[in-house]
C-alpha positions as CSV (number, residue, x, y, z in Angstrom):
1,X,11.8,-17.5,-0.9
2,X,8.3,-16.0,-1.1
3,X,6.9,-15.5,-4.6
4,X,4.2,-13.0,-5.4
5,X,2.4,-12.7,-8.7
6,X,0.0,-9.7,-8.8
7,X,-1.8,-8.9,-11.9
8,X,-3.5,-5.5,-12.2
9,X,-4.5,-3.1,-14.9
10,X,-3.1,-0.2,-12.8
11,X,-0.8,2.1,-14.8
12,X,2.6,2.1,-13.2
13,X,3.8,5.3,-14.8
14,X,4.1,8.4,-12.6
15,X,1.1,10.7,-12.4
16,X,0.8,13.9,-14.4
17,X,1.9,15.9,-11.4
18,X,5.1,13.8,-10.9
19,X,3.9,12.2,-7.7
20,X,4.5,8.4,-7.4
21,X,1.8,5.9,-8.0
22,X,2.2,3.2,-5.4
23,X,1.5,-0.3,-6.5
24,X,0.7,-3.0,-3.9
25,X,3.1,-5.9,-4.1
26,X,2.7,-7.9,-0.9
27,X,1.8,-7.9,2.7
28,X,4.3,-6.4,5.1
29,X,4.2,-9.5,7.3
30,X,5.1,-11.6,4.2
31,X,8.6,-10.2,4.2
32,X,10.4,-11.2,7.4
33,X,13.5,-9.5,8.8
34,X,16.5,-10.6,6.6
35,X,14.0,-12.1,4.1
36,X,13.5,-11.8,0.4
37,X,10.7,-12.1,-2.0
38,X,10.4,-12.3,-5.8
39,X,7.3,-10.6,-7.3
40,X,5.9,-10.1,-10.8
41,X,3.7,-7.1,-11.4
42,X,2.8,-5.0,-14.4
43,X,5.5,-6.6,-16.5
44,X,8.1,-6.0,-13.9
45,X,10.1,-8.7,-12.1
46,X,11.1,-7.4,-8.7
47,X,13.3,-8.7,-5.9
48,X,12.5,-7.3,-2.5
49,X,14.7,-7.6,0.6
50,X,14.2,-6.5,4.2
51,X,17.6,-5.5,5.6
52,X,17.9,-4.0,9.1
53,X,14.2,-3.0,9.1
54,X,14.3,-1.3,5.6
55,X,12.6,-2.8,2.6
56,X,14.6,-2.6,-0.7
57,X,13.1,-3.2,-4.2
58,X,15.3,-3.9,-7.2
59,X,14.8,-5.1,-10.8
60,X,15.5,-8.9,-10.7
61,X,18.0,-8.8,-13.5
62,X,21.7,-8.2,-13.2
63,X,22.7,-5.4,-15.7
64,X,25.8,-7.4,-16.7
65,X,24.2,-10.6,-18.0
66,X,20.6,-10.6,-16.9
67,X,20.9,-13.2,-14.1
68,X,18.3,-13.3,-11.4
69,X,19.4,-11.3,-8.3
70,X,16.6,-12.6,-6.1
71,X,18.7,-15.8,-5.5
72,X,22.0,-13.9,-4.9
73,X,23.9,-14.0,-1.7
74,X,23.2,-11.2,0.7
75,X,26.2,-9.6,2.4
76,X,24.7,-7.0,4.7
77,X,22.9,-4.5,2.4
78,X,24.8,-5.8,-0.7
79,X,23.5,-8.5,-3.1
80,X,26.0,-10.6,-5.0
81,X,25.0,-11.8,-8.5
82,X,24.9,-15.6,-8.6
83,X,26.2,-15.7,-12.2
84,X,29.4,-13.6,-12.0
85,X,29.8,-12.4,-8.5
86,X,29.2,-8.7,-9.1
87,X,28.1,-6.9,-5.8
88,X,25.4,-4.3,-5.8
89,X,24.4,-1.9,-3.0
90,X,20.6,-2.4,-2.4
91,X,20.1,1.2,-1.4
92,X,21.9,2.9,-4.3
93,X,21.8,0.3,-7.1
94,X,25.5,0.8,-7.8
95,X,28.1,-2.0,-8.2
96,X,31.1,-2.1,-5.9
97,X,33.9,-0.7,-8.0
98,X,31.6,1.0,-10.5
99,X,30.8,0.2,-14.0
100,X,27.3,-1.2,-13.5
101,X,24.1,-0.1,-11.8
102,X,20.9,-2.1,-11.3
103,X,17.4,-0.6,-11.4
104,X,16.0,0.2,-7.9
105,X,12.4,1.2,-7.1
106,X,11.1,3.5,-4.5
107,X,9.3,1.4,-1.9
108,X,7.2,2.1,1.2
109,X,5.1,0.2,3.7
110,X,1.6,1.6,3.9
111,X,-1.4,0.2,5.9
112,X,0.4,-3.1,6.3
113,X,1.3,-3.5,2.6
114,X,4.6,-3.2,0.8
115,X,4.1,-0.8,-2.1
116,X,6.5,-0.1,-5.0
117,X,6.5,2.8,-7.4
118,X,7.1,1.0,-10.7
119,X,7.1,4.1,-12.8
120,X,10.2,5.7,-11.2
121,X,13.7,4.5,-10.7
122,X,16.7,5.9,-8.9
123,X,19.2,4.3,-11.3
């Protein structure tokens, strides 16, 4: 698993006009198809996955007990928590069967870099 540790003084909060502030996390070529990466940036611990060409970025902490999701088992576009087996959809953040939702981050690939908006979450 690739580990990235970027340190920057960039403010991850959304801009005054509500538009995202994209934060560079890693090179696009550093995240292979079916691959995963753990990154620390601006006080955030992020697990990134490339599934069927799409990059997903989630908070690397299970909402149930805080276990790292970066090392969880992938089942298609679902990540299984290694501590208690909860399964989360990487696109929506919601657990199968409801009850819990993990934090997901908007992500894009721009100029050969994977960028995450750390100031906005979908869950």
